C-alpha positions in Angstrom: -55.7 -47.6 43.5 -52.9 -47.6 46.3 -50.1 -45.8 47.4 -47.3 -45.6 45.6 -44.0 -43.5 44.9 -44.6 -44.1 41.3 -45.8 -40.7 39.4 -47.6 -41.0 36.2 -47.7 -37.5 34.2 -51.4 -36.5 32.7 -50.3 -37.8 29.1 -50.0 -41.1 30.0 -53.0 -41.5 32.7 -55.2 -39.8 30.0 -53.9 -43.1 27.7 -55.1 -45.5 29.9 -58.4 -44.0 30.7 -58.7 -44.1 26.9 -57.5 -47.6 26.5 -60.3 -48.5 29.1 -62.8 -47.8 26.6 -61.7 -50.0 23.9 -63.1 -53.6 22.8 -61.6 -55.9 24.8 -59.4 -57.6 21.8 -58.4 -54.4 21.1 -57.3 -53.6 24.7 -55.8 -57.3 24.6 -53.4 -56.2 21.7 -52.7 -52.6 22.9 -51.4 -54.8 26.0 -49.1 -57.5 24.1 -47.4 -54.7 22.2 -46.9 -53.2 25.5 -45.5 -56.5 26.7 -43.7 -57.4 24.2 -41.8 -53.9 23.9 -40.8 -54.4 28.0 -39.2 -57.6 27.5 -37.4 -56.4 24.4 -36.1 -53.4 26.6 -35.2 -55.5 29.3 -33.3 -58.3 27.4 -31.5 -55.4 25.0 -30.9 -54.2 28.7 -29.2 -56.8 30.0 -26.9 -57.5 26.9 -25.4 -54.0 27.0 -25.1 -53.7 30.7 
């Protein structure tokens, strides 16, 4: 991985590693829900700010 200022806690890192072990169709669903949550949160923040 490249250099970054972002610090990832061990719990998050372990989740990412475990996600890599899932079948590809399940991994796709995991990313779909993550992306959906990020999008919805950004939209909510835009209306609250």
